C-alpha positions in Angstrom: 143.8 101.4 81.9 145.7 99.3 84.5 145.6 98.4 88.1 141.8 98.5 88.3 139.8 96.5 90.9 136.6 96.4 88.8 134.9 97.6 85.7 131.2 98.5 85.5 129.6 98.5 82.1 126.5 100.7 81.9 125.7 103.7 84.0 122.1 102.9 84.8 120.4 102.1 88.1 122.2 98.9 89.0 125.5 100.0 87.5 125.6 103.1 89.6 124.7 101.2 92.7 127.6 98.8 92.1 130.0 101.6 91.4 128.9 103.5 94.6 129.3 100.5 96.9 132.6 99.4 95.3 134.1 102.9 95.3 133.0 103.5 98.9 134.9 100.3 99.9 138.0 101.8 98.3 138.0 100.0 95.0 139.2 101.7 91.8 136.2 101.2 89.6 135.6 103.2 86.3 132.3 102.9 84.4 131.9 102.5 80.6 128.7 104.1 79.2 127.8 103.9 75.5 125.7 107.1 75.7 126.5 110.8 76.4 127.1 112.5 79.7 123.9 114.0 81.2 123.2 116.2 84.2 119.9 117.3 85.8 120.4 120.7 84.2 120.3 119.0 80.8 116.8 117.6 81.2 113.9 119.5 79.4 110.2 118.9 79.9 109.4 118.2 76.3 108.2 115.1 74.4 110.8 115.6 71.7 113.5 115.8 74.3 112.2 112.7 76.0 113.1 110.6 73.0 116.8 111.6 73.3 116.9 109.7 76.6 115.9 106.4 75.1 118.4 103.9 73.6 120.4 105.5 70.8 122.9 102.7 70.1 122.7 99.7 67.7 119.3 98.7 66.3 117.5 95.6 67.4 116.1 92.9 65.1 112.7 91.3 65.9 110.9 88.1 65.1 107.8 86.3 66.5 104.1 86.7 66.3 103.8 89.1 69.2 106.7 91.5 69.1 104.5 94.3 70.5 107.2 96.4 72.2 109.9 99.0 71.5 113.3 98.1 72.8 114.2 101.8 72.5 111.4 103.0 74.8 112.3 100.5 77.5 116.0 101.3 77.7 118.2 104.3 78.2 121.2 106.1 76.7 123.7 108.1 78.7 124.2 108.8 82.4 121.4 107.2 84.4 120.3 104.8 81.7 116.7 103.9 81.6 116.3 105.0 85.2 116.8 108.6 84.1 113.4 108.5 82.4 111.6 105.7 84.2 108.3 106.2 85.8 109.5 105.3 89.3 106.8 102.7 90.0 108.4 100.8 92.9 106.3 98.0 94.4 107.9 95.1 96.2 107.6 91.7 94.5 105.0 89.4 96.1 106.6 86.8 98.4 104.7 84.1 96.4 106.4 85.0 93.1 109.8 84.0 94.5 108.4 80.5 94.8 106.3 80.6 91.7 106.6 76.9 90.7 106.2 75.8 94.3 103.2 78.0 94.8 101.4 77.7 91.5 103.0 74.8 89.6 104.1 77.0 86.8 107.1 79.1 85.9 110.2 78.8 88.1 111.3 79.4 91.6 113.9 82.0 92.4 117.0 80.7 94.2 116.3 83.3 96.9 113.1 84.0 98.8 111.4 87.2 99.9 112.8 87.2 103.5 116.3 87.1 102.1 115.7 90.2 100.0 113.5 92.2 102.5 116.3 94.0 104.4 117.7 95.2 101.1 114.3 96.5 100.0 114.2 98.4 103.3 117.7 99.8 102.9 117.1 100.9 99.3 113.9 102.7 100.1 115.6 104.5 103.0 118.2 105.9 100.6 115.9 107.0 97.7 112.7 107.9 99.4 109.5 106.1 98.4 106.0 107.5 98.8 103.1 105.2 99.6 100.9 103.7 102.2 102.1 100.3 103.2 99.0 99.5 105.3 96.6 100.3 102.5 98.6 97.8 100.2 96.9 94.7 101.6 98.9 92.6 99.1 102.3 94.1 100.2 104.7 91.6 101.8 106.2 92.6 105.2 108.8 95.4 105.4 109.4 98.9 106.7 106.8 101.5 106.1 107.5 103.9 103.3 109.6 107.0 104.2 107.1 109.4 102.6 103.3 109.9 102.5 101.5 108.9 99.4 100.9 110.9 96.3 97.9 113.3 96.3 94.9 112.4 94.1 93.7 114.5 91.3 90.2 114.4 89.9 91.2 111.6 87.5 92.4 109.5 90.5 89.2 110.1 92.4 86.9 109.2 89.5 88.7 105.9 88.8 89.0 105.0 92.5 85.2 105.3 92.7 84.9 102.9 89.8 87.1 100.3 91.5 85.2 100.7 94.7 81.8 100.2 93.0 83.1 96.9 91.6 84.4 95.8 95.1 88.0 96.0 94.0 90.5 97.6 96.5 92.9 100.3 95.5 95.9 101.8 97.4 98.3 104.7 96.6 100.8 103.6 94.0 104.2 103.2 95.7 106.6 105.5 93.7 110.2 106.7 94.1 108.9 110.3 93.8 109.2 112.7 96.7 105.9 113.9 98.2 107.9 116.0 100.7 111.4 117.4 100.7 113.9 114.6 101.4 117.5 115.3 102.2 118.6 117.9 99.7 116.0 116.9 97.2 112.8 118.9 96.8 109.2 117.6 96.6 107.6 116.9 93.3 105.7 119.5 91.3 103.3 117.0 89.9 103.6 118.3 86.3 103.8 114.8 84.8 107.1 115.0 82.9 108.8 112.0 84.4 109.3 110.4 80.9 111.5 113.4 79.9 113.6 113.1 83.1 113.2 115.0 86.3 115.4 118.2 86.4 114.5 118.9 90.0 115.6 115.5 91.4 112.3 114.8 93.0 112.1 111.5 91.0 114.8 109.0 92.1 117.3 108.4 89.3 121.0 107.6 89.4 121.9 111.3 89.1 120.5 111.9 92.6 120.8 108.5 94.3 124.0 106.4 93.8 126.0 108.2 91.2 126.9 111.2 93.5 128.1 108.6 96.1 130.2 106.8 93.5 131.7 110.0 92.2 132.5 111.3 95.7 134.5 108.2 96.3 136.5 108.4 93.2 134.4 106.5 90.6 134.4 108.0 87.1 132.3 107.4 84.0 133.8 107.2 80.5 130.9 108.3 78.2 130.5 107.5 74.5 132.4 104.3 75.2 130.7 101.3 73.5 131.8 97.9 74.9 132.3 95.5 72.0 133.2 92.2 73.8 134.4 90.7 76.9 138.0 89.6 77.1 138.8 86.1 78.3 141.6 85.4 80.9 143.0 82.3 82.4 140.8 79.2 83.0 137.8 80.8 81.4 137.7 83.8 83.7 136.9 87.3 82.4 139.9 89.6 82.1 138.2 92.9 81.0 136.6 94.4 77.9 137.3 95.8 74.5 135.6 99.1 73.8 135.3 101.6 71.0 135.4 105.4 70.9 132.9 107.3 68.7 135.6 107.6 66.0 135.9 103.8 65.8 139.3 103.6 67.6 139.5 100.8 70.1 141.0 100.2 73.5 141.0 97.5 76.2 140.3 97.9 79.9 141.4 95.1 82.1 140.2 94.2 85.6 139.6 91.0 87.6 135.9 91.9 88.1 133.5 93.0 85.4 129.9 94.0 86.2 127.4 94.3 83.4 124.8 96.9 84.3 123.5 97.1 80.7 119.9 96.5 79.7 118.7 92.9 79.4 118.9 93.0 75.6 122.4 94.5 75.4 123.7 92.3 78.2 122.7 89.2 76.1 124.1 90.7 73.0 127.4 91.3 74.6 127.6 87.8 76.2 126.9 86.1 72.9 129.1 88.4 70.8 132.1 87.5 73.1 132.3 84.0 71.7 136.0 82.9 71.5 138.1 79.8 72.1 137.5 80.1 75.9 133.7 80.6 75.4 132.8 78.9 72.1 129.0 79.7 72.4 129.5 83.1 74.1 130.4 84.0 77.7 128.4 81.9 80.2 126.6 80.0 77.5 128.1 76.5 77.9 124.6 75.1 78.3 122.8 77.3 75.8 120.9 79.3 78.4 122.1 82.8 77.5 119.2 84.6 75.8 116.5 82.0 76.6 113.4 82.6 78.7 113.3 86.3 77.7 110.1 87.8 79.0 108.1 91.0 78.4 105.3 92.2 80.7 102.1 92.6 78.6 100.3 95.9 78.8 96.6 96.3 78.8 95.8 100.0 78.2 92.2 101.2 79.0 90.8 104.7 78.4 87.6 106.6 79.2 86.2 110.1 78.7 84.2 111.8 81.5 81.9 114.8 81.2 83.7 116.6 84.0 87.4 117.7 84.2 89.8 115.0 85.1 92.9 117.2 85.4 94.8 114.5 83.5 97.8 116.7 82.9 98.7 116.6 86.6 100.4 114.0 88.7 103.2 111.7 87.8 103.7 109.4 84.7 103.4 106.2 86.8 99.9 106.9 88.1 98.3 107.6 91.4 96.7 104.3 92.5 97.3 100.6 92.2 95.3 97.4 92.4 97.5 94.3 92.5 96.7 90.6 91.9 99.1 88.0 93.0 97.3 85.2 91.3 93.9 84.4 89.8 92.8 83.1 93.3 92.7 86.8 94.2 90.1 87.5 91.5 87.0 85.4 90.7 86.7 84.0 87.2 90.2 85.3 86.2 92.7 83.2 84.2 95.8 82.1 86.1 98.5 84.8 86.4 99.6 88.0 88.1 99.2 91.6 87.3 99.1 95.1 88.7 96.9 98.1 87.7 98.6 101.5 87.5 95.7 104.0 87.7 95.4 107.7 86.7 98.8 108.6 85.2 99.6 112.1 84.0 98.8 112.3 80.3 100.4 114.4 77.6 98.9 115.3 74.2 100.9 112.7 72.3 103.9 110.2 72.5 103.9 107.4 75.0 100.4 106.7 76.4 99.4 110.2 75.1 95.9 111.4 74.3 96.3 111.3 70.5 98.0 107.9 70.7 95.1 106.5 72.6 93.1 106.7 69.3 95.7 106.1 66.7 93.2 105.3 64.1 91.8 108.8 64.0 93.1 111.5 61.6 92.2 115.0 60.6 88.9 116.4 61.7 88.0 113.3 63.6 91.2 113.5 65.6 90.6 117.2 66.3 87.1 116.5 67.6 88.4 113.7 69.8 91.2 115.8 71.2 88.7 118.6 72.1 86.6 116.1 74.1 89.5 114.2 75.6 92.0 116.9 76.6 89.9 117.9 79.7 88.0 114.6 80.4 90.3 111.7 79.5 91.3 109.2 82.2 93.5 106.1 81.7 95.0 103.1 83.4 97.3 100.3 82.5 97.6 96.7 83.7 101.1 95.2 83.8 100.8 91.5 83.2 103.5 89.0 84.0 104.7 86.5 81.4 106.1 83.1 82.4 109.5 81.9 81.1 109.6 80.1 77.8 112.9 78.9 76.4 111.8 79.7 72.9 111.3 83.3 73.7 114.9 84.5 73.5 117.5 87.0 72.4 120.1 85.8 69.9 122.5 87.4 67.5 120.9 88.7 64.3 122.0 89.0 60.7 123.0 92.7 60.8 125.9 94.4 62.4 126.5 97.7 64.0 129.0 100.3 62.8 131.7 98.6 64.8 131.1 95.2 63.2 129.3 93.6 66.2 126.3 91.5 65.4 122.9 93.1 66.3 120.7 91.6 68.9 117.6 89.8 67.6 114.6 89.4 69.9 112.3 86.4 69.2 109.1 86.7 71.1 105.5 85.4 71.2 102.8 86.0 73.7 101.2 82.6 74.4 97.6 81.8 75.0 97.9 82.3 78.8 99.2 85.8 78.4 96.6 86.7 75.8 93.8 85.3 78.1 95.1 87.5 80.9 95.3 90.5 78.6 91.7 90.1 77.5 90.6 89.7 81.1 92.3 92.9 82.1 90.9 94.8 79.2 87.4 93.7 80.2 88.0 94.5 83.8 89.4 97.9 83.0 86.5 98.9 80.8 84.1 97.7 83.6 85.9 100.1 86.0 85.6 102.9 83.5 81.9 102.3 83.1 81.4 102.0 86.9 83.2 105.3 87.3 80.8 107.0 84.9 82.8 107.3 81.7 80.6 108.4 78.8 82.8 106.3 76.4 85.6 103.9 77.0 87.9 101.8 74.9 91.2 99.8 74.9 94.5 100.2 73.2 96.2 97.4 71.2 98.3 94.7 72.7 101.7 96.0 73.8 104.6 95.0 76.0 107.1 96.6 78.3 109.7 95.7 81.0 112.6 93.6 79.7 112.8 90.5 82.0 114.9 87.4 81.9 117.4 86.0 79.4 120.1 85.6 82.0 118.1 83.8 84.7 119.6 83.3 88.1 119.5 79.8 89.6 121.5 77.1 91.4 122.0 74.8 88.4 124.3 75.8 85.6 122.4 73.6 83.1 119.2 75.6 83.6 120.4 79.1 84.5 123.1 81.6 83.6 124.2 83.0 87.0 123.7 82.4 90.7 121.6 84.5 93.0 124.5 87.1 93.3 124.7 87.5 89.6 128.0 85.5 89.3 128.0 83.8 85.9 128.4 80.1 86.0 131.8 79.0 84.7 133.1 82.6 84.1 134.9 83.7 87.3 134.9 87.5 87.8 131.9 88.2 85.6 128.8 89.5 87.4 125.4 90.4 85.9 122.8 92.8 87.2 119.3 94.0 86.3 115.9 92.5 85.5 117.5 90.0 83.2 118.2 87.8 86.3 114.6 87.5 87.2 113.2 83.9 86.8 109.6 85.4 86.8 108.3 88.9 87.0 104.6 88.6 87.9 103.9 91.9 86.1 105.7 93.8 88.9 107.6 96.9 87.8 111.3 95.7 88.2 113.4 98.7 89.3 113.0 98.4 93.1 113.6 94.6 93.0 116.6 94.8 90.7 118.2 97.4 93.0 117.6 95.2 96.1 119.1 92.3 94.3 122.1 94.4 93.3 122.7 95.7 96.8 122.6 92.1 98.2 125.0 91.0 95.5 127.6 93.7 95.8 127.7 93.3 99.6 128.5 89.6 99.0 131.2 90.5 96.6 132.8 92.9 99.1 132.5 90.3 101.9 
């Protein structure tokens, strides 16, 4: 490749947005994607198929006392990346979370505030279509109303809403990037709950129906099955391009003055660290040992209940129907410090992620069969997403093993500290209280788990305490730009996709300016 204006690595949500904006501005910008090419017509509503959409590249090593998550399930593989199978929960981040240290005395402040990002939230939602009720979300920061009306409620949603109401806790329709009405050339959702396997109709916003068609129409192309191995240094520590490998192991170089990493938080960190060379002795952008540190995982509190009437739990969307959000413990009496959001009444499948059988993983044989007979018609569920604060000892580093191309594997070192576990226990108790108030004949909680890959390449103004600036430009490495939730200084338990796209849109506009 030659005479390129930019390279985008990773064809996920942020990568496709960057490619669309750059290509629309007349830039020559190919994309390199490690996974296979996918189209809407390839997507099949099957739990076995759903696993194919998850990360299929190099394995990840783990250490720490609370690993509690699957890197594979939180990332993607092929066109669309993780956004091809994401649940499309799209809330805006609370204004207070951008000033977490200033507001609460813990965590970090973002180098930008909510008013700086608000117009980009508005623009993104106008493109993709978000369903919700902004007035009902009393915790929502200012911004344009959602383009689409909220999701309909099933019996499951109605029962759990009654439980929240009985406890005096407000709920609102969950804001989702799922069409409740026809929107442009995309049809409304069927509510059959197969979001995790990808949405073949295009009702759920994923890159195949949002920014990739724009990028392709303006000349951008994706090279699939192209695994990027390392970044190439240029003059004065700038990035000059990438080295990548084909499936047969043969290698090539692609050179451009701008490289945008749209890979997952873990793979971005692995690539930065594996690019150590004379110009970058500790890895690209790692002069101050910040690359990989402050890696966060939102904790998940899973709560289940069985009702003696039908809940129609197979209907709806994977994200849920309702939400209750807590900006900080001051919003909730007797709660530990921290932030979380409830996602209430998701569509449930027999097994796999959050499935009926998985909810009681200790049961086997006849006991499991009897449970399934009770639960298949009457189960209801909800999950709290709990924010974790940055800790420099929670990190991603290079592991001992290597992939088939000889590149060191990523190693995630993670522990959930006492504050996270206190929040998790509080949410479990609160969720079970909601189930009891709603009339569940039995209720229980799942084990500690984690999701959402946050941090590791924190944005900030000071190179000694951050990896990049608020536009994703890596300190000390001209031409290298990062995207995604790895930039977030804190998450607050807020599903990250909407925010990472707003950040990416702000950043690419600055690059073009």
